[in-house]
N, C-alpha and C positions, 0 to 999 in steps of 0.2 A: 238720693233717695235716703240716708240713713239720717236725716238731723234729728237732735237730741228730743223734741217732743213728738217726732213720729217714733224715737225709738221708748222713748214712759210709757206713751202709749201703747207699744204693740206688745209690751214687755208681757204682758198678764196670757196675749194670745200665743205667744214664742212658746211661754210654759206651755200649756195647754199642745201646744203643736209637734214642742219634744217629746211629751209624753205617751205620743199616738205616738211620733216616728219612735222611739223605745221598746214598745213594747212590741214583745219576745225578741228584742236585741238584746244588747250586752248594755250593762248601766249605765254606761261610760258613754261621752259623746265626745269627741276632740272642739278643738276649739272654732276648726275650720268648719267643721257640721252643722254648729252653733253658730256661723255668722249666715249659713248659706241657710238655715232657719229662716231666719230673722231677717233675710234679701227675701224669703219668700212672701213673709208676714208684709212686711210693706209692699210689694211688687200687688200682691193681693188688693191693700189699703190705698194704694194707688191707683189703681186700675178703677175702682170705687169710684174712685173721686174724678173720673175726668168729665170733662164738662162742668164740672162744679168751681165753686170759690180754693183755692186751690190754701190758703191762710186760712181756713174754717178748722179748726182743729178739734178735732173731739173732745169733749168735756169731763168723763172718766171712763172708766172700765169698761164701762159695757156698752158706752156708743163704742170705744176701740173695737170691742170684739165682733159688735154687730156691723161695725165699718169693712170689718177681712170678711166676715161670712157673704155680705155683698160683693165684697169685691170677687172670691174664688166665685161664688154663683156669677159671676158677670164675667173671667176668666174662663170658666165652661162654656159657658155661652158664646164666647170670640170662638172658641175652639171649636163650637157644632158650626156656625155660620161659617168658617173659614175651609171646613171639611164642605159644606154643600157646595161656597164657590165655587174650590177647587174640583168634587164632582161635577159641576155646572160647565166648568173647562176642560175639564177631559175626553168631553165629548166631542168636541171639534179643537182638539189643540194640532199647529203646527209647527214643528221644527226644523222642517225643511233640512232635513239629515242631520245638522250641527250637534254633534255628540253631549256638546256639552248643554244646551237648551235642553235635549233628551234626556239628559239624566240628571238632571236637577227639578223636573218637573215629574217626571219618572218615577226616580228610586228616590234624591232626596226628604221632598216632600210628604212625600207617604210617611217614608221616615219621623219625619219631627211627631206628627199623628197618631204615631205606631208607639213613639219611645217619649213624648212628653208628658211630663209630672205636674199638673195642675195643682196639685197639693204641697207637695213637698219642695218643688223646684221649677214656678213658674215661669221664673224670671230665666232660665235657661232655653238657649235658641237652640242648641242641640245641633243645628247643622248650617252650615255654609252659604247656602245660595250661590253657586260658583256664577251661573250666567247673569253674567251684568244687565238687571234693568237698569233704566233712565234715572238719575234724580231720585236716586237709593238712599233713605235715610237711615246711617249705619248707628245713630245713637239710640235706636229700638233694641230689644230684646222680647225674647220671651212671643208669646201667640201674637203680641204687637209687633211685630218687626215682619211674621211670615202674612200677617193681613195688610200689611201695607207691598212687601212683597208682590205675593199676588192682585191686589189692585193694579198697581203698577204693566203687572205681568199682565193681567187681563184686557187691558188700554191696551196694552203692546199686541196683542192679536187677535181685539178689532182691525186696527194698522196693519197686520199681517194677511188679514183674508181677506184684503183688499184685492190679491195677487191670485192669480190662479198656480198652482205650484208648479208646472212645466217651466213659467216664467219665472216666476221667483228663483226657484233651483238654476236656469239656465243662466239667470243674472249672477246670482252668485258666484257660482262658478265662473264665468269670468272677469268677474271682480274678482275674483283666490278662488283656483282651482284647490287647493286645500282649506275653503273655509270649515268644512263637517266636522274640524278636528278644531278649531279656532275656538277663541273663549270673547270674543268681540260682540256688541248689539248686534243681531240683527237687523231691526228694524231700522237701527243709523244706516245703514250700510244703503240697504232698500228705499229707503226715503230722498239720498242724496239722487240713485242712479234715475228713481223718478220724475226725480224737479229736473236734474240736466238735460231729460229724454223729450220734459214740458218744453222745455225755454229752446230745446233748439230751433226748429224752427220758424221762430221770432227772431231768436239771436244774428242765430247765420241763415235762415233762408235757406236752408239745403234740409234736410231733413234724414239723409244717412248720413253727417255730418260725425266726428266721433267726438265726446266727452270731452277732450281734452285739446282740438277745437272750440267748440263751442264756448269753455269756460275763459278759455283766452281773448276770444273777443268779447266777451262780458264783462270781466273784468276790466280791458282796457277801454270798455264804454258805461259802467256803471258803479257808484260809489256804492261803499260797505253799507250805507243805511239804507240805501235802495235796493239795495242786493236783499238785503233782509226782507224790507218789508213786499218784494216782489215774491221770495219762497213761501212767507206766510201768507198771503193772499192765494199760490195753485194751494201749498196745502190746507187751507179752508176747502177750495174748489176741489179739491179732492177727496174731503170727506165727507163732507155735505151729502145728507140724504143718504152715502154709502156705508156710513159707521155709526150703531147705535147711538153714541153718546160721542160725537161731532170737537165739542169742545172740547171736552176733557183730553181726547185722543191729539189735538191741538198745544193743547198747555205741555203734554208727555209727552210732545216731538218738540217743544219751542227752544231747551237745550242747544239740539242738536241741530238748529236752524244756526244758532247764532258758531257754534264751533264752526261749521261748511262754510261760513264767509269770512271767520276770522284764519282757517287755513287757507283761504283762496287766493289771502291778501300777504299770505308767507309764502306758501308752493312755489319754485322754482316751474319753468314752466316744461321742462321735459319730466318734472311728477305730476304736472295737473289728470293724467288720463291716469294716474293711480287716486282719486281723488273721489271716484265714484267712476260706469259705465252707462254709455243707455241702455235702454232697454229692445231687446228687438224680441 
């Protein structure tokens, strides 16, 4: 973030921001605080530049100031957009009793909106977002991190809404009686369970067969590449016409399919039942 070109262009903005920060405070500012304010300036300037040619550098002081002002406005707009997205999700949010998911959504994220400072510390994320969404980009910070997290969580919610809550809770309890206190991703567990349930009749000819029997038989007769292709097809059929954004949901869950196939290949016979349970 802190290239020499950007630092030079941001210097006049930093001086203005430092004066604003010091208003009513001590006239002395530590190196750490100066660095934090420089990071705030650069965050906004890069935020404003998103989608543009990142090699295009401002040519004078006015350009830098205007770029910062536009970036600050873009950061503030992003916060408002994220708040609206959060409110929309909160209307029908499902956590199936998992404390980590519930606390992350209902406590941590509102805490971000309450404490976030787009002027003096827009680069600070402030919260850890402990519930592990899939494919989380850990390189992001500030409101960008929260935006990306909410986008992934919203896709996950589309998938979770495919399951009646009693069925989902019953399945999760059979998979792990202590799931409410665990820190893993719920959509990955339910995805495996619903896919194994869909495969059961086709693979074993028995709708009452256990997940271990189903997976053992499937592993013997189907190569990993074919397994992954079959799971992708089943997921597409499951989400098509039922999720508002089925293709995006499939992309979100795709790494779980690959991971499932990899685990199936290396899991010992006696451990197959721990990969998934059939939905009953």
